[in-house]
N, C-alpha and C positions, 0 to 999 in steps of 0.2 A: 288819743293816744291810751290806750287799757294796756296794761302789764298782763302775762297771763302768770299766775301764783303756782308755785316751784311744787305744792304736793300737786294741782288740782293737772299738771303736767307730766308727772309723775304714773298719775292713778292712771289717767286716758291714755296713756302710754301701754303702761299693764293690761288694760281692756281691750285694746285694738289688739293686744295681741294673743288671745284669750281665743282659744278654739273653737270655743264655744260660742262667740258671738262676729264670729264666720258665716253668713245667709248668703246662699249664691241666689237663692232666689231673686234681691237684692239684685236692683241697680249696680249700685257700685259693693256689692261684698259684704257688706258689715250689716249687723243689725244694729241701727246706730242709736237702741230703747236698753238692747242690752248694756251696748258702752255705757250707756248713760246713766243706767239701773248701778251699774258693776261700780263708777264712781260715786255715785250714793253707797251703796253699800261698804266701798275701801276707806275712805276720808267718812265718811258721817254725816246724817243730814246737820246737824248739825252748826258742823265746819260748811261743808258744800250752804250752810242759809249765808255763811256770815261771809263768801264772795262778790260780790262788788262783780255787778254783769256779768252768771257762771253762766247763760244760757251766749250770751257773745264772744265767752272763752270758751267756751264748748264748738261752733260754729267756727272758730276761726282755725281750733287749731281741727277737727275734724276737716274743712281745708284745707290746711296744708296736709295729712294722712294723704287726703284723695292726689295732689298735687295741682288740689285749681287755685293758689298759693305756692309760688316756688320762693327759694331763697332764692334768687333773685333778682324779683316783687319787692321783696322784705328789706333788701342791702337798696334797693331804688326809691323806697316810699323809708324816706326818710322821721316821719313821724310814725314808724309800723312801729308796733309792737313785740316785745325779743320773743324769740321763738328761737330759739336755740336746744331744742329738746331733742333729742334723737327720738324720733316712730319711725318705729320699723316699719316700710315700705313690704318688707319680706318676708310670707313665717317662714323656720324650719326646715326644711324640707324635710 
């Protein structure tokens, strides 16, 4: 079981809702390199470097965002990490 860092979750949410990170040429519509870069700029490289299993946390958040991991999945898995974050699935019109 891993725990999602709260600051990382907030930075992730901010990055995936940034219209500059949307890339319609990508299969899932997101430029994940830009999202990752925004998180690093938002939190600072020294902070990100202190996070345990940053890539695993990032990938889990991305899977939650994309719907590959659903709320039902997280509830059914008693060993699941705490992923109670508000990730915007749709951008405002």
